[in-house]
N, C-alpha and C positions, 0 to 999 in steps of 0.2 A: 770503257777502254777497249774491251774485246770486240764490241760490235762495230769498231771502226773498219774492220776488214769486210768488204762488201760481200753480201750473200743474199740470194733472192730465191724464193720458191713461188712458182706460179701454178695456180690450180683453178680450172674453170669448171663450173657445175651446170649441167643442162639436162635435157631429157632425150630419150629415143636412141635408135641406132643399133647396129650389130657389131660384134667384136671380131677382129681378125684372129685366126687360130694361134694359140700359144701353147707350148708344152705345159703339161700339168705340173704344178709344184706341190710340195708337201702340204698337208692340212695345217692350218694355222695353229691348231691346238698342239701339234707336235713341233712346229717350226719356231714358235715364239720362245721356247725355252732354250734354244741353241744359239750361242753367240755367233755373229757373222764370221768371226775368225775361224769357225769350224769348217768353213768352205774355202780352203786354200786354192790358189790359182793352179798350181801344178802339184797335186798331192803325190806322195810316194807310197806305193802299195807295199804292205809287208809281204815277205816271202811266203809262198804257199807250202803247207806241209803235205806230203804225199797222202792221198786218200782222204784229206780233210774237206775237200770241196771249197776251200777258201779262195782258190784262184779265181773262180767265177765271180764270187762276191767282190773281190778286190777290183776286178775289171769293171764291175758295175759301178762301184764307188768312183773310180777314176773317170769313167765316161760321164757320170753325172756332174762331176765337179770340173771337167775339162773346159778349156777356153771356148767361147762361142760369141757370135755377134747377134744383134737383135733379130728375132725370128722374122719380123716383117721385111727384112732385107732379102730373104729367100736366096741366100748365097749357096751355090753349089760348092763341093770340095775345092774345085779349081778357083771359084770366085773367092772363097775364104783365103786361099793362098795369095791371090792377088791383093786382097784387102790387107794382108799381113806384110806386104812388101814395103820396107822402109825407104828403098831407093826410088821407086816409082811413085809412091804415095797417091795411088789412084783414088778418086772420089767415088764413094759408094752411095747409092740411093736405091729405094725400092723399085722393082721393075715397072715399066710403064704399061704393062699388060695386067689384066685381071683386076682383082679387088684393090681399091685404093685405101689409104688410111682415112679415118674419119675426118669429115669436113674437107676432104682433098688436101689434108695437111702435107706440107713439104718436109722432106728430111734428107740430110746429106751428112757424111762423115768421112774422115780421112785419118789414117794412122800417123803417129808421131815420126820424127826424123831419126829415130834410133835410141831415144832415151829409155825405152823399155821394150821388152820382147813383143808384147801384144798391145793392141789398142785397149787401154784401161777404162775408157768411157763406156757407159752402157745407156741404152735408151728404152723407153717403154711408151706405147701408145695404145690405149684400151678404151672400150666402152663397157662400163661395169654396171651390172644390174644388182640392185640391193633389194632383197626381200625382207620385209619386216619380221623381227623375231617374235613380237607379240603386239597386240593392240594396246591403245592407251588405257583401256579398261582393265588390262591384265589378262584378258582371255586369249588363248592360243589363236593364231591367225590361220585361216584356210589359205592354201597356196593359190595365188591369183596374180597373174602377170600385170594386170592393170593396177593393183594395189601397191606395187613396189615403185622404186624410182631408179633412174639411170643417171650416171654421170660420165662425162668425158674426162679422160685422164691422160696427161702427157708428163713424162718424167725424164730428166737427164741426170746421170750420176757419174761423177768424175772420180776415178779410182786413185788411191794414194798408195804407192809402193805395192801395187798389185790390184787386179781387177775383181777379186773374189767378193768383197763387200759390195761393190757397185753392181755386180751381176745378181747377187742375192737380193739387193734392194729393188732392182728392176723387176724381179719376179714376184716379190712378196709385198712391197709397200702398199700397192693399191688394194691388195687383199686385206691388209690390216685396216685400211681406211673403210673398206666395205663392211668389215666386221664391226667397227666402231659406229657405223651409221645404222645398223640393223634395228637398234632400239629407237631410232629417231624418225623412221619412215613416216608414220602417221602424224607425228608432231610437225615435221617439216611441210607436210601437205595441208595442215590446218592453219588458216590465217590467224587464229587467236594466239595470244602469247603462250610460250611454252610453259607447261605445268612446273611448279616448283619441285614436286616430288612425283615419282612414278608409283603406281599401286604396288602393294606388297606381293611378292610371289610366294608360292608354297614353300614352307620350311623357314620363312623369315620370322624371327621372334616377334611376339605381340608387343607393340610399343604403347598400348593404351594406358599403362601404369607408370609412365615416365614423366608425369607432370611435375614431380618434385625436382626434376633436373632443370626446369625452366626458371631462370632468374627473373628479377624485376624487369618489366617492359622498358623502363627508362634506360637500361643497359644496352638495348638493342637498337640498331639503326633501322631505318625503313628498308623494305625489301628492294634489292637491286634489280634493275631491269635487265633481262636476258633476251636477246634477239635470236631468231632462227639462224642468222648469219654466224653469230658467235658459237652456236652449237656445232656448225660445220667446221669452224676454225678449231674448236676444241677436239673434234674427232680427228682432224689431221694431225694436231699436236700429239695426241695420245698414240696415234699410229706410228709417228716418228719415234716416240719414246720406247715403243715395243721393239724397234729394230736396234738392238745393240747397246741398250742402256746399262751403264755401270755407275756405282756410287762414287762420289769424289774421294780422292785420297789426298794426303798431305803433300806439301811442296818438297818434302825431303830435305829441308834446310839449304837448298841450292839456289832458290830463286826468291825474288821479292815480288809481291803483288802490287807494290806501289810503282807509280810512273814518275820519272823525273825528266826535265827537258833534255838532259844528256846523261851519259853514264857518270855516276858519282866516283870521284877519285879519293884515295885514302887520305891525301893531304887535306881534304875538306871535312874530315871528322870534326864535329863540334860546331861547324858553321850551320847557318840556316839556309835552306834551298827550297825553291819552288817544287811542289809535288802535287799529285792527285791520286786517288785510288779508283777502283773500277766503278764506284757509284757516283763519281764527280765528273761534271763537265767543265767546271772552273778549276782554278788553281789556288793553292794556299802554301804557306811556308811551314817547314818543320826543321827541327834540329837533326842534323845528319848523325846517325848512329851506325854501329858496326854492321848490323844486319842490312843496312841500306846499300852496302857495297856489293851485295849479291847481284847476280845477273837478273835483269828485269824479266818478268813473265812474258811481256810483249815488247819486242824491239823493232825498230824500223818504222817507216811511215808508208801509208798508201799500199800499193801493190808489193812493196818490198818488206812489209811488216811480217814478222814471224812470231808464232807462239813458241816460247822457250827456245828461240833461235833455231827452230826445226821445221815447222809447218806453217803455211801461209793462209790457213782457214781457221775459223773459230767454231764452226759447226760441222758435224760430220757423222756418218754412220760407219761402223767398223773401226779400223786403225787400232785394234786392240793390242797388236804386237809391236807397234811403233814405239821406239825408245827415243828419248831426248838425245841430241847429238852429244857424243862423248860422255854418256851417262847410262845408268841402268834404270833411270826413272821413266815409268810409262807415261806417255803423253795423253792417252785416252781420257783420264779423269778431268783434263782441262779443256776438253772439247765439249760444247753443248750439243745435245741430241735434238734440241727443240728448234724448229725452223722459224724463220721470220716470215710470217704469213701476211700477205697483202691481198686485199679483196678488190676486184674490179667488177662492178655490176654491169653485166652486158645489157640488161634491160633498160638502163638509164640513157643509152645513146643509140643513135641510128648509125649503123656501120655500112660503109661501101666496100666493094671487093678488094680495095687496096689497103684497107685497115687490117694490119696483121700484128700478131705477137711473135717476136723473135726470141726463142730460147736457145742459149748457146753455152757451151762449157768455156772454161777460161782460155782454151786454145783460140777461140774467136775474140774474146774481149781483151785479152792481153795485148793484141796488136791492132784492134779496130775500135774506134770510138763510136758513140751513139750516133753522132752526126754522119759519120761515114756509112754506117749501116743504113740509116734513113735514106741517104743518097742512092745507095745500091738498090733499096726497095723501090724507090721511084723509077730508077733507070730500067730495072728488069721488068717490073710489072707493067710499065707503060708499053712494052713491046709485045704484050699478049692481050688477047681478047678477055673481057671480064669473066666469061664463063668457061675459059679454057682450064681444065682441071690440072694441067701440068705446070701452070705458071708458078705455083708455090714450091714445087720441087726444083724448078729452074732457079728460083730465087735462093733456095737453101744451098744449091750447088755453087751459085755465084758468090755467096758469102763465104763458103768454105774455101773456094779457090782464091778469093781475095785475101783471106787470112793466111793461107798456106804459102802463096807466092810461087815463083818458078825457080827451078834449080839453076844455080850458077856456080862459078869456081869457088866462091866463098859461102856456100850453103844456099838455103832457100831465101830468095829476096823478093821484096815488094817492088812495085813500079818505081818508087822513090829511092830504091836501093837500100832501104832499111831491112833489117832481118825480118823475115816472115816467121810465123809461128812454127816452132819445132815440136809443139805439143800435139796430143790428140785433139782433133777438132770435131765437134758434133753440133748440129744445128737443126732445130725444129722451126718451121714457119707455119703459124696457125692463123687462118683467116678468122677474124673476130665476127664476121657476119654469119659464120656457120655454113651449113650446107645449102644456102639459099641459091636462087636463080636470079641473075642480074640482067638488066636491060642496058 
């Protein structure tokens, strides 16, 4: 039931490259223990006591947690003010001079039409080097650039009721992924199947005397096949879990986890009605009881679906302080921290320069269909030479402008006079052919 709300995570893994500069973020050993809610969007500093020196530290905390845009945009203070203008809604892209994003990736964004003070979307584009923590034999590894692996990383994060969690995720999630991959460097580079167990490290209790714990062989199934691809997927999933995970809580007696074709009425008590729970794709009948009159955990269909009548996504990082509408019940326990990971193997296909992956926040997809995006891709890219590195930025800008619309008397409108997106809009255009040269 919950996975009916569309969510997608795209992750491409390859090798080589250098990373654009980004501000240093805290070490993961310190950062993983702090929930995302600890980084509010506009924190209030406590008053400084005379002579205590706390005023300087308060300014440091405020500066560190203050609003910002992706570093690769290279916005000046004046450019940041223009990017924050709800009336003009100027499209922002990385400057056309100097270092480009990896693979000449295109990026564009625009602020919302006034629904929130700042643009709550955040973006990250990195080339991340992973150095192995140890060898498969258990011996410490000597530092060697050739022994590690690199992966390309693009991420878009849509803030909910504030951009603090989105900004934290944009700075830390790829570092969590790197940390999860450190034990896998040699395994991923070895074509043989991944080992079932890694060698013991110092301080691990000896397990040689544990044979009495093993039951009859007939109770055990054959060993499951584990692929290198599944190890990477597991690393991504664990990284997501480390960003803002909380244990589930009870429904508080206010909601039902069962789904009915429509809201149950009190006069229908005792009757049998179609229902299903979160584990069912089909329908069955049940006798309506008093607890079935509670509000459904998920109501609405498609893009209008809402978890607990409050939020339109079922997966997310942060949102720790978000309460259910007209309730003190926290909504966080009902959001999954695990992504829906889909793998697209770049090595299985030959790509031309017009084959691209479009990543966009809901500001794009709420008003633009897949077919409309594909038409824009064909129209814009056909106007540029295949080796023109600016073609993907131009495409990202065209997609943002097409979703934003133009200002008219009744708000931002599309060419067909339908409402354009009043939300924050962020778009990556990633050429699937990589940084190749095309004829």
